[in-house]
N, C-alpha and C positions, 0 to 999 in steps of 0.2 A: 603370741601375733601376729599378724598376715605377712605374708612374703608373695611375689609374684616375680616376672617375668620383664626385659624389655632386648625382644631383638632384633637386632640392626643386619641382621641375612650377611653373613660375613657370606664368601669365599675366600677359600686358603685354594693355597698356588696344588694343588691336588684335586682340584676341584673342580667342574664349571658350575655359570653357574645356576644351570637346570636342574644340577649335585643343591650347590647350597639351597634354594628354594624349598626343596626341597625336603632340608636338611633343617629348614624353620619349621616347616609341616611335622615333622616327628618329632623336635623338638617340646614348640605344645602340648601333641598328646605324650611324654612325658609329664610335663607338668604335670599334669594336670592329674598324670596314672602317684605319679608325689603329691599331691595337694595344694598346691602351687593356688593360689586365687584366680592374678587374668596373668595375661600374657598380652603384651600388645609387641610390636611393627615398630619400626620406624619408615620413612619415608630420604632418598635422598638421590641424589641425579647428577651423577657422569662421574660417582664416586670411585674412586679405585678398593675395586676388594667391596664393594658394597653390591649386593645386588637384585633388594625391593627399592621396586622408586616410583610403587601405586597397592599402600600398602588395600588397599578396600576390595584387591582380583586377587589378594591372598587374605586375609579373613575370608572368604570370600570360601574360598579351600582346606582353610586351617574353620570354619563351621563347622562344615562337613563333615571333615573330620574327627571333627571332639561331642564333645556327648555336654561338658558344663562348667570350664572353665568357661572367664572373662573374657573373647576377644576386643579386642582395641584397638587405635595410631596412636604409637609415639611421634611422633601428632602429623596432620596432618596436614601443612604450610599454608596456610586460610589467603596471603599475598594471593596465589597463582590461582586463586580458586573466587567462586563467584556462589556469598554462601548457601544458597536457597541447591547451587545442586549437589553442597554439602551434602544440604541436609535429606536428600533427596539418595542419594547411598547411599548413608547411613541410616536413615527406617528402611530402606530395604532390607537392613543387612537388617535389619531389630526385627522387620516382619521375617525375615525366616530362623532368623536364631535370638527369639527371644530373648526379652530379658538376660540379657549375654554380652550386652552391644555397646561399648563405651570410646564416648569420640573424646580424644588429646587434640588439643589446638596448638601453632606453632606459630613464630611468624618468620624465625631465621632460613635464609634460601637454601640449604639441604646442600649448599654442593655449588661448583666453581664459578664462576663472572659467566659463561658463554652459556653455563646449564643454563639457571635467570634470566641471561639475557632471548634464552631460546623459550624460556615456558612462558614469560613477560613479555613487553610490551614496555611496564611503566610497573614493575613489582615496587620499587623506594614508595612510587606516589600510593602503596597501594600498603603501605609499611604502615606510615601515614594515620589510614584513613582504619590504622585496625582496630579497635575498637566501636568504628558502626558497622564494621565487617560480623566481632563478635556479635554486638545485641545485635544483630537481621539473620549471622546463624539464631542464636539462643530462640527469636520468635520462632525461629518455623519450626525448631525443633521442640518444643512447647508447646508450638501449632496455635500460639497466639498470638495479634496484633496483624494481621497479614495479610493479605485479602486471597494470595495463592495457601492451598495447602500443598504441602511437603508429602506428593503423596507415596508408598502406601504412611498412609498410618495406623504405624504399628502401636499393638493393645500397650505394652511400653514403654515408647522412648528410652533411648539409648542416651546416658551418663554426660553430661559432659564434663572434658578437663584441661584448664587453661596449663599447659608445658613452659616449662627457663629453667631461667642461670639465674637471676638478676633482682635485684629489686624489681622495679621496674618491673618483671610479668607475678614476682610476685600481690601487688597490688595490686595490677586489672581483675583478676581474679578476683578475693578478697569484694576487690564492684562491684562484681557482674555478678557475684551467687556461686563461682565455684569452684570443683572443689582442686586443688591445686597439687604440682608433682614439685620437688626439686631434683634438675639434676645436677645432683654433691658429683659427678666422678666426671662432667665438663665445667665445670664450675671452680675458680678460686674466689670465687663467694662467703662469706659466712654462711650455709643453713639455714646454720639457727635464729640468728639473730632474726633472714631472710616470714620466715615458716612464724616466729611472732608475733609480727606484726602484719603480716599474714591472718594468720587469730584473733585481733585485735580490732582488725581494718573491718572482719569482715561479714556484709551486709546481705541478712538472706536471698535469693528473687521467689522459694516460696516457704511457703508456711511449714515450719518444724528444721528446718531447713538447719546444719551446721556444718559448719567448717571442719574439711577433710584435704590428709599428707599423706601424698608420698617420697619421699625419701632413694634416690637412685641411686643407686653405688657404684660401681665394678668392682666382681667378684672373683676369689680364681681357688678356688679349695681341691685337698688333695688329701695320701694322707700321710705326709710328712710334711713340714716346708721344706724341708726342697728340692722336693717334687713337681708341690704346688714353686716355684720359683721356678724353678729351671719353665713346665709350662709357658710360668706368665712372662716370659725374658720375648717368645711370639706379639702379647698384641703388644711389648712394651715396644719392641720394630718396629713394628703393623703403625702406630699409633707417632710413630715417627718422619716416616715415612709418608705420612700422608697431611703432618707436620711444615717436611722441609719441600723449601719451592724449586728445590733438583729431584730424578727421578733419589731412591737405595737401590740402583738393583731392578730397575726396570718397576716395582712394587709395583707386583699384577695380584696383591693381594698379601693373608697372612699369613710369614713364613714356617714352617719347621721353625722346629726348636734347632735344630741343631743350624738351620740357611740361619737365624736370630745372632745362633750366636759366632757363629763368618759375620753378618753382619756387626756383629756385638765389638769385636775382636781391632776393628777397624775405625768403631768411633772415638773420636778424640777427646769427644765433651761429656767426658763421664756423669757431668752434671745435669743436661738431660731426661739418664732415664732416673732417679732420687726424686726429679716433678716430676713425674707421669709414675712413678711406684706410689708418689701419694696422694694419688687422688687413690688410690685401689689398695684392695681388703686380697690381702694374701698370704696365707697358709695352711694347719688345720684345722677343722672340724673348731675343733675345742678355741683355734685362738681363733676366728673367724667369728662364734660365735659370740667372743669375750667383745669384740668389734662393733660387729655390727649394733649388739645392745649399750655395749656402751654411745653410740651414734645412735641410737631412738632414743637412746634415753638422752641424751644434753640439747636431742633439735625435736622429742613431744611423736613423732612421725606415727601416722596414726599406720599407718602399713610399709612394710619396704621391698624395695622392682630393684632386683638384679639384674648385671650383662655381662660376663662371661666370653667373653675372644678366646676362640685356644684355635689351633690350625690343627686337635686330632677334636672331630663333633666323643669321640667316647670319652676323649679326658673333662668335653664341655656337661655332659652327659653323666658325669663323674662325679662332676661336680655340683652340682644342681641338686642330685642325690645326698653325698655329706652335709645342704644345709641343710639341704631339708630332714635328716632324720635329725638335727639342732633343734630346732623350730615345728615342728610340723607334728601333732603328734593323731 
């Protein structure tokens, strides 16, 4: 089974944004060495603890420091941009790094309302026009039915993906002949039902094209269950911080395990911890493998994409390494 990496480029409380971005490049190189199929980096704006606001910039850096792993956006937040410019950017990347570029498309704001307003004067109107924006982007990427070419035209076009967390995104991907990545780690929806509907409704836009599904999961793996549970505390607290209307102890980034324990000791609502943990896979290599295989067989995903948030880069690298040893031969 293919495994891939989704990187949100988190900033730990002991890091600068520069160090976090350098760590993202390191993660892509490690993923390539371990045999992961692709590495995607997310786009966020004015989000505490997240360093990457411009995936297209990072992809040039990462592409130049890797050789074979596919790299891409997870996702381009299309309502902010003109499709022509997106096509130019990713055609440029595909020209530099042939047969390695993925263009993940999303419509979420990726940040607070203030950032949305700063990025776009009419974001909601563009959300409503999303079908038209996607169709325009497809034409430029496929270089069909347009007056202009989104140059430079690469020998091999980048692959287009729809990213989402709802039935609507799955249906939209199927209608437009796009590969689909479902973010189960950030959705309460039934991923299996959404993927099944996507497969049944898929309309190929190219001859021989078939539906293809990535299931994105939050996973933390360690040598023992106890250690994995402890490492996961940083991610859980960081998620709570991002959900909270009021900053929890400053919300300066992903906290250390000791910082997380201190914050959790003062937390009254323990149910929120369990709610977040339900969306995560936490455990030993065997426990993680068993759970991933269970989800994969239930959803019939073609590929599993893993997002791992930890305070320590060492713990993150080890988690991806332990998982790779279970799946990648």
